[in-house]
N, C-alpha and C positions, 0 to 999 in steps of 0.2 A: 241207437240202441245202446243200452248200458253194457259195456264190455266186461264188467265184473259181476257176472251172474251165475257162474258155475258153482254149484254147491256140492262139495265132497262129503261123503258120510263121515260121522265122527269116528274116532279111534275106539277100539275096545278098551275097557278099563285095565289098569294095572301095569302099564308100560311106563317105567320111571327113568329119570336121569339119575344114575347111581354115582357118577363122578364127572368132574370137569377139570380142565387144565388149560393154561394159556402161556404163550411164550413170545417174547419180543427180543430180537437179536441185537447185540451190540449196545453201544451207548446212545443216549438221546441226541438227536440232531436238531438244532434250533433253526428257525426260519432264516436267519441271516446266513447260516452255513448252506442251506438249500439254495438260496438265491445265488450265492457265489458259485456253488457246485454246478448248477444247471444253467447259469447265465440268464436269470429271469429279470424281466423289466417290471419289478414290483418292490414292495417294502415289507419288512416283517410285520408292521402294524396292519397293513392291508390284509395279509394272509390271516392274521389272528382275528381281525374284525369281521371279515367277509366269509371266512371258511370255518374258523374256530380252532385252528391248529396252532400250537406253540412249539411242539416237538413231535418227532416221529423217529422210527428206527429203520435202519437199512441192514440187510444181511451182508456179511463179509463175502468177498468174491468167490471164496472156495465153498460156500454153502449153497445147497440146492433147496428147493421147496420141501423135498422129503426130509431134509435135516431139521427144518423148523417144525414140520408136522410130527416127527418122531419125538421131539422134545415135549411138545404139548401132549402127545399121546401118553408118554410115560408119566407125566404129572396127573393126567386123568385116571390112569390105572392106580396110581398111588392113592388118589383121593377116594376111589371106589373100593380100595382094598382088594383088588384083583391082580392076578398074575397074567402076563401076556398070553399064555397058552389057554386061558379061559375065554378068550375072545372067539366068537363064531364068525365074525366078518368085520372087515375094515372098509369104510367108505371115505375116500379122500376127495373133498370138494376143493377144486382149484382151477384157476385160469392160467396158471404158469407151471404146468407139469415139468418134471425134470427133462423129459424128452417128448417128441411127438408120439413115440411109441417105444416101449410099453408103458403101462400105467405107473405113475410115480408111487401109487399105493403099494405096489409090489416091493419097492425098496423100503418103504415105511415098515412093512411086515417084517422084513429082514432086520432092520435096524432095532426094532423093539423085541425081536425074538418071538414073534407070534407064529401060530401055525393054523392059518385060516385063509379063506378066499379074501382077495383085496381088489378094489376097483376104484377108478376115478370117476368123478361126476363134475360136469361143467355147465353152469347156467349163470355165468358172470357173477355179479354181486349177490344174486339170489341163490347161488350154488348151495350154500349150507342148508337152506330151508328145503330145497329139493332133495338133498341127501338125507336130511333128518326124516322127511316123510318116507323115503325109501327104507331107512333103518327101522322106523316104527313098524312098517308092514312086515319086515323080516322077523322082528320079535313077535309080532302078532301071529306069524306063521309057524312059530315054534322055536326060534333061536333064543338063547338065553342072554347073550351079551353082544351087542353090536356097537362098534366104535365109529363115530362120525366126526371127521376132522375137517376144519376149514383152514387152509394155509395158502399163502401167496407171497411171491417176491415180485410184486408189480413194479417196483422202482426201476427195474431193469428194462422196462418196456415203455418208457416215457422219452419223447424226443427232446433233445437239448434245446433250451430256449422257449419251451411251451409254458407260457405263464398261466394258462388256464388249468392244466393238469399237473404241471411240474411240482407245485407245492402240496398236492393232495395225496398222491399215492405213496404207500410205504409198505413195509414187510412185517409179517407176523403170522401166528398160528394159534388156533384154539381147538379144543377137542371135548367131546362129550361121550359118555357111554350110556347107551340105552339098555335097560335090563328088564327082564320079566319080574314084576313085583306082585304084591298082593294088597288088597284093601283099597281105600279111597286114594284119589290123587293120581297124578301121572299125566301123560300126553293126552290132550283132549281132542283137538281138531286142527286141521291145516287147510288153507285155501291157497292154491297156486295159480299163476296166470302168466301167459306169454302173448306177445303181439309182435310177430315177425315182420310186419309191415314197416316197423321202425328200427329194424336190426342195424342199419347202417348209420343211425344217428350217433352211435358211440361204439366203435369197433376197431379191431386190429386187422388191417387188410391182408397182410402177407403172412406166409408160413403154413397155410393150409392148402387143400387141394384146389381151391379157387385161384390162388396166386402163390405157387410154390416159391420157396426161397431162391434168390438169385443174387448176383452181384448188383443188379439194378435195384431190386427191392431193398437191399441193405443200404445202398447209396442214397435212396430216396426216403429213407426213414419209415418204410411201410410196415416194419415189424413193431412199431410203436402204436400206442392207443391213439386213435383219431376221433375228435369230436367234430361232426360235420354240421351241427346246428348250434344256435346260440345257447350259451350256458343257462340263460333264463328259461329256455324251453325245457332243458333237462331238469332244472329245478321244479318247474311246474308239473312236468310229467311224473316225477318221482313222488311229489307230494300227493298228487291225485291218486296214483296207484296204491301207495302204502295206506293212505287214509281209507280208500274204498275197500281194500282187502282186509284191513283190520275190522271195519264195520261188518263185512260179510262173515268173517269167521266168528266174531262175537255174536252176531245175530243167529247164526246157525247153532251155536252152543247155548243159546238162551241166556247170555250174559250181556251186560252193558259195558262199554269202554270205561265208564265211571267206576266199575267194579275192579279195574285192573290195579293190582298192588305194585307191580314192577313192569315197566315198559322198556323193552330192549330193541331199539331201532338200529338199522344199518347206519354205521358211522361214516357217512359220506360228506356231510356238511352240517354244521351245528344248526343253521337256520332251517334246513329241511326237517331235522329232527324235532325242533321246538314247534315248528309250524304244524307238523302232523300231530304232535301231542296236543296242541291247543285245539285243533279241529276235532279231536276225539274227546276233549275234556280231561286230559291227563296232565297233571301238573309236572313241572320240571323236577320237583323233588322225587317223583316216582319214576323218572326217566334215567336210564343208565347212560352216562356220557363218558366216553374214553377218547374221543377224537382229539381232544386237546393235547394228549401226549402219545397217541398212536397214529394219527392220520387215518387215511382210508386204506385198510389192509385187505380190501376186496372180500374174498370168501371167508376170511378170518374174523371179520368185525363182530359178527353175532356170537360165535362160541367164545371168543375172547371176552366180550362184554358180559356174557352170561356168567362166565367164571368169576369176573370181577364182582358182579352183583352178589353172587353167592358168598364170596369171601368177605365182602363188606357188610354182610348182614341185611342187604336189601331184600333178600328172599328168605322167608321163614316158613315153617310148616303151615300149610293152608294157603299160602300166597298164590294169587292168580297172576301168571306171567304171560305177557304178550310180546312175541318177537315178530319183526317185520323187516322186509328188504325189498328194494326194487332197483333194477339196474339195466345194463346193456342187454339187448336181445329183442325187444324189451322182455324181461322176465321179472316176476316178483312173487311175493308170498306173505302169508301171515300165519302164525302158529300160536295156539293157546296151550298152556301147561299149568297144572295145579301141583305145587310142591307138596309131596306127601307129609 
């Protein structure tokens, strides 16, 4: 049976992205430096050729995820021409919250001087699309401005010497503001998907209620991301999920992937992105690529790349934008947006 068959209703018209912001911490770190830092048995050329990464950014040790999120949030507010007190809700999408409790979004609220409810959302690399969908429904329900942030400091959860994951994960943040608008354009539709039967293909074993932190879990490196299947399987699963979800959301909205003006895929691996694009008939010229200088920033890849696309002029009035992600859980999604 086809796993990608759930059809979600389209969004009501007039919910727009009024502002975006992106933030990368510190200076660029090249592949040679990562190899030396993590003790990886690989070469800079292999990382660039097989993953597509040349540089990435790491947060300073005194920074938490909320610090990165707040930087992106303030930039999005500036872009939208809004003040923090005009926000009705903050949704922080992250896999690396400041603490196990409370929500890191609460600290973001304080850092940006907002006065609204704040919550965290976690669906691994697809977190931002789940948060975006939640935000759209809040605006549809009567709120005026909802901020959705994707931010992660995943570099701190990689085991020393892990040549498969060590070159990939990095740190960053991106934010969007959803606002009630008028007229044509705005958020169109989203399809979301999860398959918990494959949750342990890519996961962090310790730190939760299933395996609380202890001296043993720390000593065994169980607070680091673990890949329990071959990387080729992860590649194939990601391509399958993102391609299917993109087709599903386009079909439901009555558009063709060929109509997409700007394609914003999760920045996990350059070959995954280009393979999905080719299967959908979307050219590389219409695909937003930041992985070469950001690495995989987990929940932050989509909002950061969306901000880049807007600032580079890849999105113009009337542009049809398609975002997609798939990752651990498994969870994934695809979202259509028409720039007003």
